[in-house]
C-alpha positions in Angstrom: -20.6 57.2 10.1 -16.8 56.8 10.1 -15.2 54.2 7.9 -12.2 53.4 10.1 -14.0 52.5 13.3 -12.1 49.3 13.9 -8.3 49.3 13.9 -6.6 47.1 11.3 -4.5 44.5 13.0 -2.3 42.1 11.0 -2.0 38.6 12.2 1.8 38.9 12.5 1.9 42.5 13.6 2.8 41.8 17.2 5.1 38.9 16.5 8.7 39.3 15.7 10.6 37.2 13.2 12.1 34.9 15.9 8.6 34.3 17.4 7.2 33.5 14.0 10.0 31.0 13.3 9.5 29.5 16.8 5.8 29.0 16.0 6.7 27.2 12.7 9.3 24.8 14.2 6.8 22.0 15.0 5.1 22.3 11.6 8.5 22.2 9.9 9.5 19.1 11.8 6.3 17.4 10.9 6.8 18.4 7.2 10.3 17.1 7.3 9.1 13.8 8.8 6.5 13.5 6.0 9.1 14.1 3.3 11.5 11.6 4.8 8.7 9.0 5.1 7.7 9.6 1.5 11.3 9.2 0.2 11.7 6.0 2.3 8.4 4.6 1.0 9.5 5.2 -2.6 12.9 3.6 -2.0 11.4 0.5 -0.3 8.9 0.3 -3.1 11.6 0.3 -5.8 13.7 -2.3 -3.9 10.8 -4.5 -2.8 9.0 -4.6 -6.1 11.0 -7.4 -7.5 10.4 -9.4 -4.4 6.7 -8.8 -4.6 6.7 -9.9 -8.3 8.7 -13.1 -7.4 6.2 -13.8 -4.6 3.3 -13.4 -7.0 5.0 -15.7 -9.5 5.7 -18.4 -7.0 2.0 -18.2 -5.9 0.9 -18.6 -9.5 3.2 -21.6 -10.0 1.8 -23.2 -6.8 -1.8 -22.6 -7.9 -1.0 -24.0 -11.4 0.5 -27.2 -10.0 -2.4 -27.6 -7.6 -4.8 -27.3 -10.5 -2.8 -29.9 -12.5 -2.8 -32.3 -9.6 -6.5 -31.7 -9.1 -7.2 -32.5 -12.8 -5.1 -35.7 -12.6 -6.9 -36.8 -9.4 -10.3 -36.1 -11.0 -9.3 -38.1 -14.1 -8.2 -41.1 -11.9 -11.4 -40.8 -9.9 -13.6 -40.6 -13.1 -11.7 -43.5 -14.6 -12.3 -45.7 -11.5 -15.9 -44.7 -11.4 -16.5 -45.5 -15.1 -14.7 -48.8 -15.0 -16.4 -49.9 -11.7 -19.9 -49.2 -13.1 -19.0 -51.1 -16.3 -17.9 -54.2 -14.3 -21.0 -54.3 -12.1 -23.4 -53.8 -15.1 
């Protein structure tokens, strides 16, 4: 049996250089879009990170003040409950 029964055909044998670059244009455009998106994401992250940190800080302050007001309200309620039961007893 003969070893070279099937002809060897390269994937790019029939395509010229201009046809190959024409086939890669959509892929290169997509890659460029991805790179631009990645760079913009990194820049926005760098510039928006302080704003995010400030928003988290403001949220923490609001939660802290809410907790303090809740403790004061609970202390007043507990004081009224304890003094009322002492008056009725």
